[in-house]
C-alpha positions in Angstrom: 94.1 121.7 103.1 91.9 124.0 106.1 91.1 121.6 108.8 87.4 122.4 110.7 89.2 121.8 114.2 85.4 122.0 115.5 84.6 119.6 113.4 84.9 115.5 114.7 85.5 113.9 111.3 87.4 115.1 108.1 86.8 114.0 104.4 89.5 113.1 103.3 88.5 111.7 99.8 90.4 114.0 97.9 93.3 114.3 99.4 95.7 111.9 97.3 98.6 111.0 100.2 95.7 109.0 102.0 94.1 107.4 99.3 97.0 105.0 99.6 97.0 104.0 103.2 92.7 104.0 102.7 93.5 100.2 100.3 95.6 99.2 103.3 93.7 100.1 106.1 92.4 97.4 108.7 89.6 97.7 111.5 92.6 96.9 114.0 95.0 99.7 112.6 91.9 102.1 112.4 91.2 100.6 116.4 94.3 101.6 117.4 94.6 104.8 115.7 91.3 106.1 117.3 92.3 104.9 120.3 95.4 106.7 120.4 94.5 109.5 119.3 92.2 109.7 122.4 95.0 109.1 124.3 94.1 105.8 125.6 96.4 102.7 126.7 95.8 99.5 125.7 94.4 98.6 129.2 92.3 101.6 129.7 90.4 101.0 126.3 89.9 97.2 126.9 88.2 98.6 130.8 86.0 100.8 128.3 85.1 97.5 126.3 84.5 95.0 128.9 87.0 93.1 127.1 90.5 92.0 127.8 93.6 93.6 127.0 94.9 90.7 125.4 92.2 90.4 122.9 91.9 94.1 122.2 95.3 93.4 120.9 94.3 90.7 118.8 91.5 93.1 116.9 94.2 96.0 116.5 96.8 93.2 115.3 93.8 91.0 112.8 94.9 88.3 114.5 91.3 88.3 115.3 88.1 89.9 113.7 85.2 91.1 116.3 81.5 90.0 115.3 79.9 92.8 113.1 77.1 93.3 116.6 80.4 94.1 118.6 82.3 96.3 115.9 78.9 98.5 116.4 79.3 98.5 119.9 83.1 98.9 120.3 82.6 102.3 118.0 79.9 103.2 119.8 81.5 103.1 123.4 85.1 104.4 122.2 83.1 106.7 119.9 84.1 106.0 117.0 82.8 105.8 113.2 80.8 103.0 113.1 80.0 103.2 109.5 83.7 103.2 108.6 84.4 100.4 111.1 82.4 98.0 109.6 83.6 98.6 106.1 87.2 98.1 107.5 85.5 94.8 109.2 83.9 93.4 105.8 86.8 94.3 104.1 89.2 92.6 106.5 86.3 89.4 106.2 86.3 89.9 102.1 90.1 90.4 101.2 91.6 86.9 102.0 88.9 85.5 99.8 90.5 88.3 96.2 87.8 90.6 97.2 88.6 94.0 97.2 86.2 96.9 98.3 87.2 100.0 97.8 86.4 103.6 100.1 85.4 106.2 98.1 85.3 108.3 101.1 87.1 108.0 104.2 87.2 109.9 107.8 89.5 110.7 110.8 89.7 112.5 113.5 92.2 115.4 112.9 94.9 115.2 114.9 95.7 119.0 116.5 99.0 120.5 117.9 98.1 121.8 121.2 
């Protein structure tokens, strides 16, 4: 697979290894992954977001869910994929009710070794 390092987002709908991962992805896992790709520790990210480190940790661990508005704000501040994070946010709320929305395509930040 060729990854365009000039492109921030990569479409991985045709990569079988990642399809399985998408089934278990949550907003919190995606946020944590995005934060770590940007080399932000929990304290720095929480400060940028204007929330406590504890609250960000609870979001990342799925203990609490941010509102839809807050999800969009966090994506904007951290440069995350807002549409995908909204999808995960809704998925996390609906999954306990037995509803499993699926993602036909998913985006992630490629990690490029320096």
